[in-house]
N, CA, C and O atoms as CSV, one atom per row, in Angstrom:
chain,resi,resn,atom,element,x,y,z
A,1,MET,N,N,0.897,-1.252,-0.084
A,1,MET,CA,C,-0.196,-0.161,-0.297
A,1,MET,C,C,0.575,1.107,-0.018
A,1,MET,O,O,0.684,1.226,1.202
A,2,ILE,N,N,1.127,2.054,-0.635
A,2,ILE,CA,C,1.355,3.294,-0.638
A,2,ILE,C,C,0.507,4.483,0.074
A,2,ILE,O,O,-0.652,4.708,-0.275
A,3,PHE,N,N,1.300,5.399,1.323
A,3,PHE,CA,C,0.298,5.906,1.944
A,3,PHE,C,C,1.459,7.623,1.587
A,3,PHE,O,O,2.688,7.621,1.657
A,4,LEU,N,N,0.378,9.168,1.144
A,4,LEU,CA,C,0.180,9.705,0.770
A,4,LEU,C,C,0.397,10.785,2.517
A,4,LEU,O,O,-0.522,10.500,3.284
A,5,ASP,N,N,0.723,11.132,2.714
A,5,ASP,CA,C,0.508,12.648,3.752
A,5,ASP,C,C,-1.009,13.178,3.371
A,5,ASP,O,O,-1.615,13.083,2.303
A,6,THR,N,N,-1.392,13.751,4.586
A,6,THR,CA,C,-2.216,14.646,4.184
A,6,THR,C,C,-2.145,16.368,4.673
A,6,THR,O,O,-2.775,17.412,4.839
A,7,ASN,N,N,-1.194,15.871,4.719
A,7,ASN,CA,C,-1.066,17.731,4.843
A,7,ASN,C,C,-1.285,18.624,3.503
A,7,ASN,O,O,-2.317,19.289,3.421
A,8,PRO,N,N,-0.334,18.650,2.456
A,8,PRO,CA,C,-0.755,19.342,1.233
A,8,PRO,C,C,-2.055,18.708,0.635
A,8,PRO,O,O,-2.837,19.628,0.396
A,9,LEU,N,N,-2.434,17.849,0.399
A,9,LEU,CA,C,-3.763,17.275,-0.152
A,9,LEU,C,C,-5.096,17.208,0.170
A,9,LEU,O,O,-5.970,17.049,-0.682
A,10,HIS,N,N,-5.318,17.326,1.406
A,10,HIS,CA,C,-6.318,17.665,2.435
A,10,HIS,C,C,-6.954,18.721,1.990
A,10,HIS,O,O,-8.071,18.624,1.481
A,11,TYR,N,N,-6.513,19.514,2.086
A,11,TYR,CA,C,-6.519,20.948,2.159
A,11,TYR,C,C,-7.331,21.414,0.778
A,11,TYR,O,O,-8.431,21.964,0.817
A,12,ASN,N,N,-6.577,21.090,-0.496
A,12,ASN,CA,C,-7.646,20.751,-1.723
A,12,ASN,C,C,-7.727,20.032,-1.746
A,12,ASN,O,O,-6.716,20.246,-2.416
A,13,THR,N,N,-7.970,18.701,-1.726
A,13,THR,CA,C,-9.765,17.806,-2.292
A,13,THR,C,C,-10.460,18.254,-0.889
A,13,THR,O,O,-11.250,17.319,-0.763
A,14,ARG,N,N,-10.686,19.147,0.329
A,14,ARG,CA,C,-11.561,19.166,1.090
A,14,ARG,C,C,-12.118,21.022,0.400
A,14,ARG,O,O,-13.084,21.760,0.593
A,15,PHE,N,N,-11.379,21.057,-0.084
A,15,PHE,CA,C,-11.563,22.972,-0.562
A,15,PHE,C,C,-13.175,22.135,-2.390
A,15,PHE,O,O,-14.402,22.231,-2.419
A,16,TYR,N,N,-12.126,21.442,-3.503
A,16,TYR,CA,C,-12.902,20.977,-4.479
A,16,TYR,C,C,-14.050,20.164,-3.700
A,16,TYR,O,O,-15.174,20.613,-3.921
A,17,PHE,N,N,-13.996,19.075,-2.847
A,17,PHE,CA,C,-15.784,18.488,-2.165
A,17,PHE,C,C,-16.332,19.324,-2.135
A,17,PHE,O,O,-17.087,19.495,-3.092
A,18,LYS,N,N,-16.309,20.526,-0.881
A,18,LYS,CA,C,-16.770,21.188,-0.152
A,18,LYS,C,C,-18.270,22.496,-1.432
A,18,LYS,O,O,-19.471,22.706,-1.268
A,19,GLU,N,N,-17.147,23.054,-2.657
A,19,GLU,CA,C,-18.245,23.476,-3.758
A,19,GLU,C,C,-18.835,22.226,-4.563
A,19,GLU,O,O,-20.026,22.160,-4.867
A,20,ASN,N,N,-17.950,21.298,-4.862
A,20,ASN,CA,C,-18.668,20.719,-5.702
A,20,ASN,C,C,-19.467,19.657,-6.206
A,20,ASN,O,O,-20.085,19.364,-7.229
A,21,ILE,N,N,-19.065,18.938,-4.450
A,21,ILE,CA,C,-20.197,17.534,-3.929
A,21,ILE,C,C,-20.785,17.886,-2.892
A,21,ILE,O,O,-21.806,17.213,-2.752
A,22,MET,N,N,-20.615,18.741,-1.956
A,22,MET,CA,C,-21.203,18.731,-0.765
A,22,MET,C,C,-22.291,19.656,-1.066
A,22,MET,O,O,-23.246,19.495,-0.306
A,23,PRO,N,N,-22.450,20.591,-1.954
A,23,PRO,CA,C,-24.608,21.199,-1.654
A,23,PRO,C,C,-25.137,20.145,-1.993
A,23,PRO,O,O,-26.071,19.686,-1.335
A,24,ASN,N,N,-24.742,19.636,-2.902
A,24,ASN,CA,C,-25.551,17.758,-3.364
A,24,ASN,C,C,-26.039,16.602,-1.934
A,24,ASN,O,O,-26.905,15.733,-2.027
A,25,LEU,N,N,-25.274,16.886,-0.780
A,25,LEU,CA,C,-25.324,16.195,0.547
A,25,LEU,C,C,-27.014,16.659,0.959
A,25,LEU,O,O,-27.972,17.393,0.718
A,26,PRO,N,N,-26.542,15.744,1.634
A,26,PRO,CA,C,-27.717,16.901,3.259
A,26,PRO,C,C,-26.730,16.798,4.478
A,26,PRO,O,O,-25.844,16.068,4.921
A,27,ASN,N,N,-27.620,18.326,4.844
A,27,ASN,CA,C,-27.233,19.315,5.938
A,27,ASN,C,C,-26.626,18.497,6.833
A,27,ASN,O,O,-26.988,18.603,8.005
A,28,ASN,N,N,-25.728,17.649,6.539
A,28,ASN,CA,C,-25.226,16.904,8.073
A,28,ASN,C,C,-23.691,16.319,7.819
A,28,ASN,O,O,-23.207,16.061,6.717
A,29,PHE,N,N,-23.031,16.169,9.144
A,29,PHE,CA,C,-21.949,15.259,9.279
A,29,PHE,C,C,-21.655,14.016,8.403
A,29,PHE,O,O,-20.928,13.660,7.476
A,30,ASP,N,N,-22.573,13.586,9.171
A,30,ASP,CA,C,-22.964,12.009,8.686
A,30,ASP,C,C,-22.794,11.967,7.011
A,30,ASP,O,O,-21.650,11.778,6.597
A,31,ALA,N,N,-23.525,12.080,6.347
A,31,ALA,CA,C,-23.986,12.225,5.260
A,31,ALA,C,C,-22.366,13.089,4.448
A,31,ALA,O,O,-21.604,12.422,3.748
A,32,TRP,N,N,-22.200,14.120,4.643
A,32,TRP,CA,C,-20.324,14.727,4.716
A,32,TRP,C,C,-19.541,13.346,4.623
A,32,TRP,O,O,-19.464,12.692,3.582
A,33,TYR,N,N,-19.129,13.084,5.497
A,33,TYR,CA,C,-18.366,12.126,6.745
A,33,TYR,C,C,-18.120,10.846,5.182
A,33,TYR,O,O,-17.077,10.695,4.546
A,34,GLU,N,N,-19.329,10.194,4.979
A,34,GLU,CA,C,-19.677,9.312,4.542
A,34,GLU,C,C,-19.372,9.292,3.094
A,34,GLU,O,O,-18.745,8.387,2.543
A,35,GLY,N,N,-19.961,10.579,2.374
A,35,GLY,CA,C,-19.285,11.201,1.056
A,35,GLY,C,C,-18.217,11.563,0.782
A,35,GLY,O,O,-17.583,11.651,-0.269
A,36,TYR,N,N,-18.005,11.809,1.941
A,36,TYR,CA,C,-16.151,12.446,1.414
A,36,TYR,C,C,-15.236,11.038,0.741
A,36,TYR,O,O,-14.646,10.840,-0.321
A,37,ARG,N,N,-15.588,9.909,2.477
A,37,ARG,CA,C,-15.036,8.753,2.012
A,37,ARG,C,C,-15.526,7.454,0.059
A,37,ARG,O,O,-14.938,6.635,-0.646
A,38,SER,N,N,-16.949,8.154,0.124
A,38,SER,CA,C,-16.963,7.940,-1.359
A,38,SER,C,C,-16.162,8.274,-2.058
A,38,SER,O,O,-15.311,7.564,-2.595
A,39,TRP,N,N,-16.381,9.901,-2.197
A,39,TRP,CA,C,-15.699,10.636,-3.450
A,39,TRP,C,C,-14.299,10.192,-3.298
A,39,TRP,O,O,-13.619,9.964,-4.298
A,40,LEU,N,N,-13.797,10.046,-2.016
A,40,LEU,CA,C,-12.225,9.212,-2.472
A,40,LEU,C,C,-12.501,7.946,-3.229
A,40,LEU,O,O,-12.374,7.772,-4.441
A,41,ALA,N,N,-13.022,6.827,-2.037
A,41,ALA,CA,C,-12.578,5.518,-3.179
A,41,ALA,C,C,-12.935,5.971,-4.443
A,41,ALA,O,O,-12.155,5.408,-5.211
A,42,GLU,N,N,-13.499,6.501,-4.917
A,42,GLU,CA,C,-13.661,6.926,-6.560
A,42,GLU,C,C,-12.051,7.112,-7.696
A,42,GLU,O,O,-11.694,6.887,-8.852
A,43,GLN,N,N,-11.294,7.896,-5.860
A,43,GLN,CA,C,-10.088,7.718,-6.775
A,43,GLN,C,C,-8.842,6.463,-6.569
A,43,GLN,O,O,-7.685,6.507,-6.988
A,44,GLY,N,N,-9.350,5.625,-5.973
A,44,GLY,CA,C,-8.506,4.765,-5.392
A,44,GLY,C,C,-7.856,5.045,-4.074
A,44,GLY,O,O,-6.917,4.478,-3.515
A,45,CYS,N,N,-8.637,6.121,-3.701
A,45,CYS,CA,C,-7.987,6.774,-2.364
A,45,CYS,C,C,-9.052,6.076,-1.076
A,45,CYS,O,O,-10.283,6.079,-1.054
A,46,GLU,N,N,-7.803,5.331,0.243
A,46,GLU,CA,C,-8.658,5.455,1.635
A,46,GLU,C,C,-8.155,6.059,2.459
A,46,GLU,O,O,-6.990,6.316,2.155
A,47,ILE,N,N,-8.624,6.668,3.965
A,47,ILE,CA,C,-8.647,7.243,4.557
A,47,ILE,C,C,-7.159,6.254,5.780
A,47,ILE,O,O,-7.498,5.096,6.023
A,48,ILE,N,N,-6.096,6.571,6.267
A,48,ILE,CA,C,-5.817,5.317,7.009
A,48,ILE,C,C,-5.711,6.294,8.439
A,48,ILE,O,O,-4.844,7.167,8.410
A,49,LYS,N,N,-6.053,6.248,8.941
A,49,LYS,CA,C,-6.202,6.437,10.313
A,49,LYS,C,C,-4.540,5.943,11.199
A,49,LYS,O,O,-4.364,4.786,11.579
A,50,HIS,N,N,-3.598,6.928,11.373
A,50,HIS,CA,C,-2.390,6.977,12.226
A,50,HIS,C,C,-2.527,6.745,13.740
A,50,HIS,O,O,-2.075,5.911,14.525
A,51,GLU,N,N,-3.324,7.804,13.836
A,51,GLU,CA,C,-3.627,7.375,15.277
A,51,GLU,C,C,-5.219,8.162,15.730
A,51,GLU,O,O,-5.690,9.283,15.922
A,52,PRO,N,N,-5.765,6.183,15.738
A,52,PRO,CA,C,-7.421,6.334,16.041
A,52,PRO,C,C,-7.912,6.868,16.911
A,52,PRO,O,O,-9.116,6.990,16.685
A,53,LYS,N,N,-7.435,7.549,18.451
A,53,LYS,CA,C,-7.607,8.604,18.628
A,53,LYS,C,C,-8.280,9.986,18.246
A,53,LYS,O,O,-9.294,10.600,18.575
A,54,SER,N,N,-7.323,10.148,17.481
A,54,SER,CA,C,-6.984,12.110,17.222
A,54,SER,C,C,-8.180,12.514,16.457
A,54,SER,O,O,-8.565,11.878,15.475
A,55,LEU,N,N,-8.806,13.637,16.933
A,55,LEU,CA,C,-9.930,14.581,15.795
A,55,LEU,C,C,-9.735,14.765,15.005
A,55,LEU,O,O,-8.674,14.163,14.836
A,56,GLY,N,N,-10.034,15.386,13.889
A,56,GLY,CA,C,-10.887,15.191,12.947
A,56,GLY,C,C,-11.654,16.562,12.680
A,56,GLY,O,O,-12.352,17.150,13.506
A,57,ASP,N,N,-11.348,17.026,11.152
A,57,ASP,CA,C,-12.438,17.853,11.432
A,57,ASP,C,C,-13.881,16.639,10.829
A,57,ASP,O,O,-13.970,15.420,10.678
A,58,ALA,N,N,-14.827,17.852,10.633
A,58,ALA,CA,C,-16.222,17.355,10.176
A,58,ALA,C,C,-15.891,16.126,9.159
A,58,ALA,O,O,-16.663,15.167,9.130
A,59,LEU,N,N,-14.977,16.153,8.499
A,59,LEU,CA,C,-14.747,15.165,7.498
A,59,LEU,C,C,-14.449,13.966,8.080
A,59,LEU,O,O,-14.740,12.836,7.689
A,60,GLY,N,N,-13.901,14.279,8.956
A,60,GLY,CA,C,-13.464,12.805,9.802
A,60,GLY,C,C,-11.520,12.868,9.573
A,60,GLY,O,O,-10.986,12.026,10.294
A,61,VAL,N,N,-10.945,13.338,9.094
A,61,VAL,CA,C,-9.344,13.451,9.053
A,61,VAL,C,C,-9.232,14.358,9.726
A,61,VAL,O,O,-9.992,15.313,9.881
A,62,SER,N,N,-7.637,13.980,10.477
A,62,SER,CA,C,-7.011,14.012,11.587
A,62,SER,C,C,-5.611,15.037,10.943
A,62,SER,O,O,-4.535,14.784,11.484
A,63,THR,N,N,-5.589,16.205,9.786
A,63,THR,CA,C,-4.623,16.378,8.713
A,63,THR,C,C,-2.839,16.906,9.903
A,63,THR,O,O,-2.294,17.539,10.807
A,64,GLY,N,N,-2.819,16.122,9.010
A,64,GLY,CA,C,-1.224,15.952,9.920
A,64,GLY,C,C,-1.226,14.430,10.918
A,64,GLY,O,O,-0.937,14.479,12.114
A,65,TYR,N,N,-1.424,13.724,10.541
A,65,TYR,CA,C,-1.576,12.439,11.015
A,65,TYR,C,C,-2.343,11.034,11.337
A,65,TYR,O,O,-2.236,10.070,12.095
A,66,ASP,N,N,-3.539,11.725,9.844
A,66,ASP,CA,C,-4.204,10.933,9.092
A,66,ASP,C,C,-3.191,10.555,7.496
A,66,ASP,O,O,-2.423,11.508,7.362
A,67,TRP,N,N,-2.984,9.562,6.375
A,67,TRP,CA,C,-2.527,9.162,5.993
A,67,TRP,C,C,-3.832,9.008,4.447
A,67,TRP,O,O,-4.818,8.303,4.667
A,68,PHE,N,N,-3.758,9.420,3.584
A,68,PHE,CA,C,-4.503,8.998,1.971
A,68,PHE,C,C,-3.837,7.446,1.592
A,68,PHE,O,O,-2.668,7.550,1.219
A,69,GLY,N,N,-4.138,6.630,1.606
A,69,GLY,CA,C,-4.068,5.031,1.877
A,69,GLY,C,C,-3.880,5.123,-0.213
A,69,GLY,O,O,-4.180,6.120,-0.870
A,70,PHE,N,N,-3.376,3.915,-0.748
A,70,PHE,CA,C,-3.684,3.542,-2.177
A,70,PHE,C,C,-3.456,2.711,-2.224
A,70,PHE,O,O,-2.798,2.599,-1.190
A,71,VAL,N,N,-3.439,1.251,-2.945
A,71,VAL,CA,C,-3.098,-0.061,-2.883
A,71,VAL,C,C,-2.537,0.570,-4.524
A,71,VAL,O,O,-1.576,-0.048,-4.982
A,72,ASN,N,N,-2.777,1.080,-4.901
A,72,ASN,CA,C,-2.341,0.916,-6.809
A,72,ASN,C,C,-1.266,2.484,-7.319
A,72,ASN,O,O,-1.631,3.620,-7.619
A,73,ASP,N,N,-0.276,2.044,-7.254
A,73,ASP,CA,C,0.821,2.854,-7.735
A,73,ASP,C,C,0.061,4.907,-8.454
A,73,ASP,O,O,0.100,6.109,-8.194
A,74,GLN,N,N,-0.552,3.795,-9.508
A,74,GLN,CA,C,-1.041,4.680,-10.573
A,74,GLN,C,C,-2.143,5.424,-9.958
A,74,GLN,O,O,-2.543,6.456,-10.497
A,75,ASP,N,N,-2.450,5.168,-9.323
A,75,ASP,CA,C,-4.027,5.479,-8.231
A,75,ASP,C,C,-3.072,7.015,-7.537
A,75,ASP,O,O,-3.311,8.143,-7.968
A,76,ALA,N,N,-2.046,6.753,-6.467
A,76,ALA,CA,C,-1.928,7.297,-5.380
A,76,ALA,C,C,-0.817,8.503,-6.020
A,76,ALA,O,O,-0.461,9.381,-5.234
A,77,THR,N,N,-0.023,8.546,-8.132
A,77,THR,CA,C,0.412,9.234,-8.905
A,77,THR,C,C,-1.002,9.735,-9.672
A,77,THR,O,O,-0.610,10.207,-10.740
A,78,LEU,N,N,-1.941,9.806,-9.634
A,78,LEU,CA,C,-2.797,10.668,-10.627
A,78,LEU,C,C,-3.046,11.441,-9.936
A,78,LEU,O,O,-3.100,12.622,-10.279
A,79,PHE,N,N,-3.380,10.849,-8.225
A,79,PHE,CA,C,-3.813,11.441,-6.864
A,79,PHE,C,C,-2.958,12.813,-6.800
A,79,PHE,O,O,-3.543,13.865,-7.056
A,80,LEU,N,N,-2.278,12.818,-6.632
A,80,LEU,CA,C,-0.972,13.288,-6.487
A,80,LEU,C,C,-0.894,14.513,-7.481
A,80,LEU,O,O,-0.842,15.667,-7.057
A,81,LEU,N,N,-0.890,14.291,-8.440
A,81,LEU,CA,C,-0.661,15.467,-9.393
A,81,LEU,C,C,-1.709,15.782,-9.491
A,81,LEU,O,O,-1.682,16.969,-9.818
A,82,LYS,N,N,-3.339,15.225,-9.356
A,82,LYS,CA,C,-4.579,16.349,-8.973
A,82,LYS,C,C,-4.569,16.614,-8.095
A,82,LYS,O,O,-5.635,16.379,-7.526
A,83,TRP,N,N,-3.998,16.967,-7.635
A,83,TRP,CA,C,-4.530,17.739,-5.907
A,83,TRP,C,C,-3.375,18.242,-5.119
A,83,TRP,O,O,-3.423,18.258,-3.889
A,84,SER,N,N,-2.150,18.730,-5.908
A,84,SER,CA,C,-0.915,19.638,-5.331
A,84,SER,C,C,-1.015,20.465,-5.702
A,84,SER,O,O,-0.214,21.361,-5.438
């Protein structure tokens, strides 16, 4: 599995998600949390909790502690190029 640091990438993905996908979801944290994970999964990405008890934002990500994980090198490369 390939791991990418969430620091530089989470802000960009979160902004895109907020502007383009969140308006189509119900206005509650559960929908945002699941919607963000589903959207990342479409890109071959999953959030890996480094510190399971760390606090996260409304999307459930603890920036700087969690990682973006990928099974395929190609998915990780495309994700990095797209969201850097």
